[in-house]
PDB file of N, H, CA, C and O in Angstrom:
ATOM      1  N   UNK A   1       6.514  -7.991  -2.805  1.00  0.00           N
ATOM      2  CA  UNK A   1       5.666  -8.733  -1.872  1.00  0.00           C
ATOM      3  C   UNK A   1       6.142  -8.511  -0.443  1.00  0.00           C
ATOM      4  O   UNK A   1       5.329  -8.367   0.470  1.00  0.00           O
ATOM      5  N   UNK A   2       7.443  -8.483  -0.251  1.00  0.00           N
ATOM      6  H   UNK A   2       8.103  -8.600  -0.992  1.00  0.00           H
ATOM      7  CA  UNK A   2       7.997  -8.283   1.084  1.00  0.00           C
ATOM      8  C   UNK A   2       7.626  -6.902   1.628  1.00  0.00           C
ATOM      9  O   UNK A   2       7.359  -6.744   2.819  1.00  0.00           O
ATOM     10  N   UNK A   3       7.611  -5.909   0.740  1.00  0.00           N
ATOM     11  H   UNK A   3       7.828  -6.037  -0.228  1.00  0.00           H
ATOM     12  CA  UNK A   3       7.267  -4.544   1.140  1.00  0.00           C
ATOM     13  C   UNK A   3       5.829  -4.492   1.654  1.00  0.00           C
ATOM     14  O   UNK A   3       5.540  -3.830   2.650  1.00  0.00           O
ATOM     15  N   UNK A   4       4.928  -5.199   0.960  1.00  0.00           N
ATOM     16  H   UNK A   4       5.163  -5.737   0.150  1.00  0.00           H
ATOM     17  CA  UNK A   4       3.522  -5.222   1.360  1.00  0.00           C
ATOM     18  C   UNK A   4       3.362  -5.863   2.734  1.00  0.00           C
ATOM     19  O   UNK A   4       2.577  -5.385   3.553  1.00  0.00           O
ATOM     20  N   UNK A   5       4.103  -6.944   2.993  1.00  0.00           N
ATOM     21  H   UNK A   5       4.740  -7.332   2.328  1.00  0.00           H
ATOM     22  CA  UNK A   5       4.029  -7.609   4.291  1.00  0.00           C
ATOM     23  C   UNK A   5       4.540  -6.700   5.401  1.00  0.00           C
ATOM     24  O   UNK A   5       3.968  -6.674   6.491  1.00  0.00           O
ATOM     25  N   UNK A   6       5.604  -5.958   5.138  1.00  0.00           N
ATOM     26  H   UNK A   6       6.069  -5.979   4.253  1.00  0.00           H
ATOM     27  CA  UNK A   6       6.136  -5.039   6.140  1.00  0.00           C
ATOM     28  C   UNK A   6       5.115  -3.962   6.468  1.00  0.00           C
ATOM     29  O   UNK A   6       4.986  -3.569   7.628  1.00  0.00           O
ATOM     30  N   UNK A   7       4.392  -3.482   5.477  1.00  0.00           N
ATOM     31  H   UNK A   7       4.496  -3.801   4.535  1.00  0.00           H
ATOM     32  CA  UNK A   7       3.381  -2.454   5.708  1.00  0.00           C
ATOM     33  C   UNK A   7       2.261  -3.004   6.583  1.00  0.00           C
ATOM     34  O   UNK A   7       1.775  -2.308   7.474  1.00  0.00           O
ATOM     35  N   UNK A   8       1.849  -4.238   6.341  1.00  0.00           N
ATOM     36  H   UNK A   8       2.244  -4.804   5.617  1.00  0.00           H
ATOM     37  CA  UNK A   8       0.795  -4.836   7.153  1.00  0.00           C
ATOM     38  C   UNK A   8       1.254  -4.987   8.601  1.00  0.00           C
ATOM     39  O   UNK A   8       0.469  -4.772   9.525  1.00  0.00           O
ATOM     40  N   UNK A   9       2.515  -5.353   8.806  1.00  0.00           N
ATOM     41  H   UNK A   9       3.153  -5.527   8.056  1.00  0.00           H
ATOM     42  CA  UNK A   9       3.033  -5.501  10.165  1.00  0.00           C
ATOM     43  C   UNK A   9       3.032  -4.166  10.900  1.00  0.00           C
ATOM     44  O   UNK A   9       2.653  -4.107  12.069  1.00  0.00           O
ATOM     45  N   UNK A  10       3.450  -3.099  10.234  1.00  0.00           N
ATOM     46  H   UNK A  10       3.758  -3.147   9.283  1.00  0.00           H
ATOM     47  CA  UNK A  10       3.477  -1.801  10.899  1.00  0.00           C
ATOM     48  C   UNK A  10       2.064  -1.346  11.231  1.00  0.00           C
ATOM     49  O   UNK A  10       1.848  -0.692  12.252  1.00  0.00           O
ATOM     50  N   UNK A  11       1.099  -1.686  10.380  1.00  0.00           N
ATOM     51  H   UNK A  11       1.275  -2.217   9.551  1.00  0.00           H
ATOM     52  CA  UNK A  11      -0.283  -1.307  10.660  1.00  0.00           C
ATOM     53  C   UNK A  11      -0.814  -2.070  11.869  1.00  0.00           C
ATOM     54  O   UNK A  11      -1.500  -1.492  12.712  1.00  0.00           O
ATOM     55  N   UNK A  12      -0.504  -3.360  11.962  1.00  0.00           N
ATOM     56  H   UNK A  12       0.053  -3.830  11.277  1.00  0.00           H
ATOM     57  CA  UNK A  12      -1.003  -4.148  13.087  1.00  0.00           C
ATOM     58  C   UNK A  12      -0.289  -3.774  14.383  1.00  0.00           C
ATOM     59  O   UNK A  12      -0.870  -3.887  15.463  1.00  0.00           O
ATOM     60  N   UNK A  13       0.961  -3.330  14.290  1.00  0.00           N
ATOM     61  H   UNK A  13       1.434  -3.238  13.413  1.00  0.00           H
ATOM     62  CA  UNK A  13       1.671  -2.884  15.484  1.00  0.00           C
ATOM     63  C   UNK A  13       1.069  -1.594  16.036  1.00  0.00           C
ATOM     64  O   UNK A  13       1.103  -1.359  17.244  1.00  0.00           O
ATOM     65  N   UNK A  14       0.522  -0.765  15.160  1.00  0.00           N
ATOM     66  H   UNK A  14       0.495  -0.956  14.179  1.00  0.00           H
ATOM     67  CA  UNK A  14      -0.022   0.518  15.589  1.00  0.00           C
ATOM     68  C   UNK A  14      -1.415   0.358  16.204  1.00  0.00           C
ATOM     69  O   UNK A  14      -1.911   1.280  16.851  1.00  0.00           O
ATOM     70  N   UNK A  15      -2.044  -0.789  16.012  1.00  0.00           N
ATOM     71  H   UNK A  15      -1.641  -1.539  15.486  1.00  0.00           H
ATOM     72  CA  UNK A  15      -3.411  -0.977  16.489  1.00  0.00           C
ATOM     73  C   UNK A  15      -3.599  -0.821  17.998  1.00  0.00           C
ATOM     74  O   UNK A  15      -4.594  -0.219  18.403  1.00  0.00           O
ATOM     75  N   UNK A  16      -2.707  -1.325  18.854  1.00  0.00           N
ATOM     76  H   UNK A  16      -1.899  -1.814  18.525  1.00  0.00           H
ATOM     77  CA  UNK A  16      -2.957  -1.208  20.301  1.00  0.00           C
ATOM     78  C   UNK A  16      -2.929   0.226  20.823  1.00  0.00           C
ATOM     79  O   UNK A  16      -3.379   0.471  21.943  1.00  0.00           O
ATOM     80  N   UNK A  17      -2.421   1.171  20.056  1.00  0.00           N
ATOM     81  H   UNK A  17      -2.055   0.973  19.147  1.00  0.00           H
ATOM     82  CA  UNK A  17      -2.335   2.547  20.516  1.00  0.00           C
ATOM     83  C   UNK A  17      -3.699   3.228  20.441  1.00  0.00           C
ATOM     84  O   UNK A  17      -4.729   2.573  20.280  1.00  0.00           O
ATOM     85  N   UNK A  18      -3.685   4.537  20.561  1.00  0.00           N
ATOM     86  H   UNK A  18      -2.848   5.069  20.692  1.00  0.00           H
ATOM     87  CA  UNK A  18      -4.902   5.339  20.487  1.00  0.00           C
ATOM     88  C   UNK A  18      -5.664   5.048  19.197  1.00  0.00           C
ATOM     89  O   UNK A  18      -5.057   4.890  18.138  1.00  0.00           O
ATOM     90  N   UNK A  19      -6.992   4.977  19.285  1.00  0.00           N
ATOM     91  H   UNK A  19      -7.485   5.105  20.145  1.00  0.00           H
ATOM     92  CA  UNK A  19      -7.808   4.625  18.123  1.00  0.00           C
ATOM     93  C   UNK A  19      -7.592   5.578  16.955  1.00  0.00           C
ATOM     94  O   UNK A  19      -7.467   5.153  15.807  1.00  0.00           O
ATOM     95  N   UNK A  20      -7.552   6.864  17.260  1.00  0.00           N
ATOM     96  H   UNK A  20      -7.654   7.209  18.193  1.00  0.00           H
ATOM     97  CA  UNK A  20      -7.388   7.861  16.198  1.00  0.00           C
ATOM     98  C   UNK A  20      -6.031   7.684  15.519  1.00  0.00           C
ATOM     99  O   UNK A  20      -5.930   7.719  14.292  1.00  0.00           O
ATOM    100  N   UNK A  21      -5.002   7.496  16.323  1.00  0.00           N
ATOM    101  H   UNK A  21      -5.085   7.467  17.319  1.00  0.00           H
ATOM    102  CA  UNK A  21      -3.654   7.346  15.768  1.00  0.00           C
ATOM    103  C   UNK A  21      -3.563   6.085  14.916  1.00  0.00           C
ATOM    104  O   UNK A  21      -3.009   6.115  13.818  1.00  0.00           O
ATOM    105  N   UNK A  22      -4.102   4.987  15.417  1.00  0.00           N
ATOM    106  H   UNK A  22      -4.552   4.964  16.309  1.00  0.00           H
ATOM    107  CA  UNK A  22      -4.010   3.726  14.676  1.00  0.00           C
ATOM    108  C   UNK A  22      -4.824   3.794  13.390  1.00  0.00           C
ATOM    109  O   UNK A  22      -4.415   3.244  12.367  1.00  0.00           O
ATOM    110  N   UNK A  23      -5.974   4.466  13.433  1.00  0.00           N
ATOM    111  H   UNK A  23      -6.306   4.912  14.264  1.00  0.00           H
ATOM    112  CA  UNK A  23      -6.776   4.564  12.211  1.00  0.00           C
ATOM    113  C   UNK A  23      -6.057   5.423  11.176  1.00  0.00           C
ATOM    114  O   UNK A  23      -6.131   5.143   9.979  1.00  0.00           O
ATOM    115  N   UNK A  24      -5.360   6.468  11.628  1.00  0.00           N
ATOM    116  H   UNK A  24      -5.300   6.696  12.600  1.00  0.00           H
ATOM    117  CA  UNK A  24      -4.582   7.288  10.696  1.00  0.00           C
ATOM    118  C   UNK A  24      -3.484   6.456  10.044  1.00  0.00           C
ATOM    119  O   UNK A  24      -3.251   6.564   8.840  1.00  0.00           O
ATOM    120  N   UNK A  25      -2.809   5.626  10.838  1.00  0.00           N
ATOM    121  H   UNK A  25      -2.999   5.538  11.816  1.00  0.00           H
ATOM    122  CA  UNK A  25      -1.752   4.766  10.296  1.00  0.00           C
ATOM    123  C   UNK A  25      -2.347   3.778   9.297  1.00  0.00           C
ATOM    124  O   UNK A  25      -1.782   3.555   8.227  1.00  0.00           O
ATOM    125  N   UNK A  26      -3.487   3.189   9.648  1.00  0.00           N
ATOM    126  H   UNK A  26      -3.946   3.370  10.518  1.00  0.00           H
ATOM    127  CA  UNK A  26      -4.127   2.239   8.739  1.00  0.00           C
ATOM    128  C   UNK A  26      -4.513   2.905   7.428  1.00  0.00           C
ATOM    129  O   UNK A  26      -4.308   2.340   6.353  1.00  0.00           O
ATOM    130  N   UNK A  27      -5.072   4.108   7.519  1.00  0.00           N
ATOM    131  H   UNK A  27      -5.238   4.566   8.392  1.00  0.00           H
ATOM    132  CA  UNK A  27      -5.478   4.826   6.311  1.00  0.00           C
ATOM    133  C   UNK A  27      -4.268   5.128   5.437  1.00  0.00           C
ATOM    134  O   UNK A  27      -4.322   4.957   4.219  1.00  0.00           O
ATOM    135  N   UNK A  28      -3.173   5.578   6.056  1.00  0.00           N
ATOM    136  H   UNK A  28      -3.129   5.716   7.045  1.00  0.00           H
ATOM    137  CA  UNK A  28      -1.982   5.901   5.265  1.00  0.00           C
ATOM    138  C   UNK A  28      -1.399   4.642   4.626  1.00  0.00           C
ATOM    139  O   UNK A  28      -0.940   4.682   3.485  1.00  0.00           O
ATOM    140  N   UNK A  29      -1.413   3.526   5.354  1.00  0.00           N
ATOM    141  H   UNK A  29      -1.785   3.494   6.282  1.00  0.00           H
ATOM    142  CA  UNK A  29      -0.905   2.268   4.790  1.00  0.00           C
ATOM    143  C   UNK A  29      -1.776   1.825   3.620  1.00  0.00           C
ATOM    144  O   UNK A  29      -1.270   1.394   2.584  1.00  0.00           O
ATOM    145  N   UNK A  30      -3.094   1.934   3.797  1.00  0.00           N
ATOM    146  H   UNK A  30      -3.506   2.283   4.638  1.00  0.00           H
ATOM    147  CA  UNK A  30      -3.997   1.540   2.715  1.00  0.00           C
ATOM    148  C   UNK A  30      -3.823   2.444   1.499  1.00  0.00           C
ATOM    149  O   UNK A  30      -3.852   1.973   0.362  1.00  0.00           O
ATOM    150  N   UNK A  31      -3.643   3.744   1.738  1.00  0.00           N
ATOM    151  H   UNK A  31      -3.619   4.126   2.662  1.00  0.00           H
ATOM    152  CA  UNK A  31      -3.429   4.676   0.631  1.00  0.00           C
ATOM    153  C   UNK A  31      -2.134   4.357  -0.103  1.00  0.00           C
ATOM    154  O   UNK A  31      -2.091   4.367  -1.333  1.00  0.00           O
ATOM    155  N   UNK A  32      -1.073   4.072   0.661  1.00  0.00           N
ATOM    156  H   UNK A  32      -1.109   4.064   1.660  1.00  0.00           H
ATOM    157  CA  UNK A  32       0.203   3.735   0.034  1.00  0.00           C
ATOM    158  C   UNK A  32       0.055   2.480  -0.818  1.00  0.00           C
ATOM    159  O   UNK A  32       0.570   2.420  -1.934  1.00  0.00           O
ATOM    160  N   UNK A  33      -0.648   1.478  -0.295  1.00  0.00           N
ATOM    161  H   UNK A  33      -1.066   1.527   0.612  1.00  0.00           H
ATOM    162  CA  UNK A  33      -0.843   0.245  -1.053  1.00  0.00           C
ATOM    163  C   UNK A  33      -1.639   0.538  -2.324  1.00  0.00           C
ATOM    164  O   UNK A  33      -1.343  -0.008  -3.387  1.00  0.00           O
ATOM    165  N   UNK A  34      -2.659   1.409  -2.210  1.00  0.00           N
ATOM    166  H   UNK A  34      -2.900   1.853  -1.346  1.00  0.00           H
ATOM    167  CA  UNK A  34      -3.484   1.763  -3.359  1.00  0.00           C
ATOM    168  C   UNK A  34      -2.649   2.477  -4.417  1.00  0.00           C
ATOM    169  O   UNK A  34      -2.790   2.211  -5.611  1.00  0.00           O
ATOM    170  N   UNK A  35      -1.778   3.388  -3.974  1.00  0.00           N
ATOM    171  H   UNK A  35      -1.664   3.605  -3.004  1.00  0.00           H
ATOM    172  CA  UNK A  35      -0.913   4.127  -4.903  1.00  0.00           C
ATOM    173  C   UNK A  35       0.032   3.165  -5.621  1.00  0.00           C
ATOM    174  O   UNK A  35       0.243   3.278  -6.829  1.00  0.00           O
ATOM    175  N   UNK A  36       0.603   2.211  -4.864  1.00  0.00           N
ATOM    176  H   UNK A  36       0.431   2.119  -3.884  1.00  0.00           H
ATOM    177  CA  UNK A  36       1.494   1.232  -5.492  1.00  0.00           C
ATOM    178  C   UNK A  36       0.735   0.383  -6.506  1.00  0.00           C
ATOM    179  O   UNK A  36       1.274   0.049  -7.562  1.00  0.00           O
ATOM    180  N   UNK A  37      -0.504   0.033  -6.197  1.00  0.00           N
ATOM    181  H   UNK A  37      -0.942   0.305  -5.340  1.00  0.00           H
ATOM    182  CA  UNK A  37      -1.302  -0.767  -7.123  1.00  0.00           C
ATOM    183  C   UNK A  37      -1.577   0.009  -8.406  1.00  0.00           C
ATOM    184  O   UNK A  37      -1.525  -0.553  -9.500  1.00  0.00           O
ATOM    185  N   UNK A  38      -1.872   1.309  -8.270  1.00  0.00           N
ATOM    186  H   UNK A  38      -1.914   1.765  -7.381  1.00  0.00           H
ATOM    187  CA  UNK A  38      -2.115   2.145  -9.447  1.00  0.00           C
ATOM    188  C   UNK A  38      -0.849   2.252 -10.291  1.00  0.00           C
ATOM    189  O   UNK A  38      -0.896   2.122 -11.514  1.00  0.00           O
ATOM    190  N   UNK A  39       0.293   2.491  -9.625  1.00  0.00           N
ATOM    191  H   UNK A  39       0.332   2.596  -8.632  1.00  0.00           H
ATOM    192  CA  UNK A  39       1.563   2.587 -10.356  1.00  0.00           C
ATOM    193  C   UNK A  39       1.875   1.282 -11.077  1.00  0.00           C
ATOM    194  O   UNK A  39       2.346   1.285 -12.215  1.00  0.00           O
ATOM    195  N   UNK A  40       1.609   0.171 -10.404  1.00  0.00           N
ATOM    196  H   UNK A  40       1.226   0.168  -9.480  1.00  0.00           H
ATOM    197  CA  UNK A  40       1.887  -1.128 -11.012  1.00  0.00           C
ATOM    198  C   UNK A  40       1.018  -1.353 -12.244  1.00  0.00           C
ATOM    199  O   UNK A  40       1.501  -1.837 -13.267  1.00  0.00           O
ATOM    200  N   UNK A  41      -0.265  -1.003 -12.148  1.00  0.00           N
ATOM    201  H   UNK A  41      -0.658  -0.611 -11.317  1.00  0.00           H
ATOM    202  CA  UNK A  41      -1.149  -1.193 -13.295  1.00  0.00           C
ATOM    203  C   UNK A  41      -0.761  -0.271 -14.448  1.00  0.00           C
ATOM    204  O   UNK A  41      -0.853  -0.658 -15.613  1.00  0.00           O
ATOM    205  N   UNK A  42      -0.327   0.951 -14.124  1.00  0.00           N
ATOM    206  H   UNK A  42      -0.252   1.265 -13.178  1.00  0.00           H
ATOM    207  CA  UNK A  42       0.139   1.866 -15.180  1.00  0.00           C
ATOM    208  C   UNK A  42       1.387   1.310 -15.860  1.00  0.00           C
ATOM    209  O   UNK A  42       1.520   1.385 -17.081  1.00  0.00           O
ATOM    210  N   UNK A  43       2.295   0.756 -15.070  1.00  0.00           N
ATOM    211  H   UNK A  43       2.187   0.696 -14.077  1.00  0.00           H
ATOM    212  CA  UNK A  43       3.520   0.192 -15.634  1.00  0.00           C
ATOM    213  C   UNK A  43       3.198  -1.001 -16.527  1.00  0.00           C
ATOM    214  O   UNK A  43       3.795  -1.163 -17.592  1.00  0.00           O
ATOM    215  N   UNK A  44       2.254  -1.835 -16.093  1.00  0.00           N
ATOM    216  H   UNK A  44       1.770  -1.703 -15.229  1.00  0.00           H
ATOM    217  CA  UNK A  44       1.877  -2.990 -16.914  1.00  0.00           C
ATOM    218  C   UNK A  44       1.242  -2.536 -18.219  1.00  0.00           C
ATOM    219  O   UNK A  44       1.526  -3.092 -19.281  1.00  0.00           O
ATOM    220  N   UNK A  45       0.378  -1.520 -18.139  1.00  0.00           N
ATOM    221  H   UNK A  45       0.148  -1.069 -17.276  1.00  0.00           H
ATOM    222  CA  UNK A  45      -0.265  -1.000 -19.342  1.00  0.00           C
ATOM    223  C   UNK A  45       0.771  -0.435 -20.305  1.00  0.00           C
ATOM    224  O   UNK A  45       0.691  -0.660 -21.513  1.00  0.00           O
ATOM    225  N   UNK A  46       1.739   0.295 -19.771  1.00  0.00           N
ATOM    226  H   UNK A  46       1.804   0.478 -18.790  1.00  0.00           H
ATOM    227  CA  UNK A  46       2.804   0.874 -20.602  1.00  0.00           C
ATOM    228  C   UNK A  46       3.618  -0.228 -21.281  1.00  0.00           C
ATOM    229  O   UNK A  46       3.917  -0.145 -22.472  1.00  0.00           O
ATOM    230  N   UNK A  47       3.973  -1.263 -20.510  1.00  0.00           N
ATOM    231  H   UNK A  47       3.730  -1.330 -19.542  1.00  0.00           H
ATOM    232  CA  UNK A  47       4.744  -2.372 -21.081  1.00  0.00           C
ATOM    233  C   UNK A  47       3.929  -3.102 -22.140  1.00  0.00           C
ATOM    234  O   UNK A  47       4.459  -3.485 -23.183  1.00  0.00           O
ATOM    235  N   UNK A  48       2.643  -3.295 -21.872  1.00  0.00           N
ATOM    236  H   UNK A  48       2.213  -2.984 -21.024  1.00  0.00           H
ATOM    237  CA  UNK A  48       1.776  -3.984 -22.825  1.00  0.00           C
ATOM    238  C   UNK A  48       1.684  -3.206 -24.132  1.00  0.00           C
ATOM    239  O   UNK A  48       1.761  -3.788 -25.214  1.00  0.00           O
ATOM    240  N   UNK A  49       1.517  -1.873 -24.028  1.00  0.00           N
ATOM    241  H   UNK A  49       1.454  -1.400 -23.150  1.00  0.00           H
ATOM    242  CA  UNK A  49       1.413  -1.052 -25.235  1.00  0.00           C
ATOM    243  C   UNK A  49       2.739  -1.007 -25.992  1.00  0.00           C
ATOM    244  O   UNK A  49       2.750  -0.952 -27.222  1.00  0.00           O
ATOM    245  N   UNK A  50       3.849  -1.031 -25.264  1.00  0.00           N
ATOM    246  H   UNK A  50       3.840  -1.075 -24.265  1.00  0.00           H
ATOM    247  CA  UNK A  50       5.146  -0.972 -25.940  1.00  0.00           C
ATOM    248  C   UNK A  50       5.449  -2.288 -26.666  1.00  0.00           C
ATOM    249  O   UNK A  50       6.228  -2.304 -27.620  1.00  0.00           O
ATOM    250  N   UNK A  51       4.841  -3.384 -26.220  1.00  0.00           N
ATOM    251  H   UNK A  51       4.209  -3.371 -25.445  1.00  0.00           H
ATOM    252  CA  UNK A  51       5.050  -4.669 -26.890  1.00  0.00           C
ATOM    253  C   UNK A  51       4.234  -4.773 -28.167  1.00  0.00           C
ATOM    254  O   UNK A  51       4.597  -5.533 -29.064  1.00  0.00           O
ATOM    255  N   UNK A  52       3.150  -4.035 -28.270  1.00  0.00           N
ATOM    256  H   UNK A  52       2.854  -3.417 -27.542  1.00  0.00           H
ATOM    257  CA  UNK A  52       2.284  -4.121 -29.449  1.00  0.00           C
ATOM    258  C   UNK A  52       2.893  -3.446 -30.662  1.00  0.00           C
ATOM    259  O   UNK A  52       2.285  -3.434 -31.733  1.00  0.00           O
TER     260      UNK A  52
END
């Protein structure tokens, strides 16, 4: 949870800069969050199947 909050802070800090640069930072932060969500769901699925 702390990692997610840090990512949001870095994205909001980048906002006052150039629009293109800030949008690139936002996109990369969103992609990283999406990748972590996918990894988390895969890990949960693996744990669930191993318990069965």
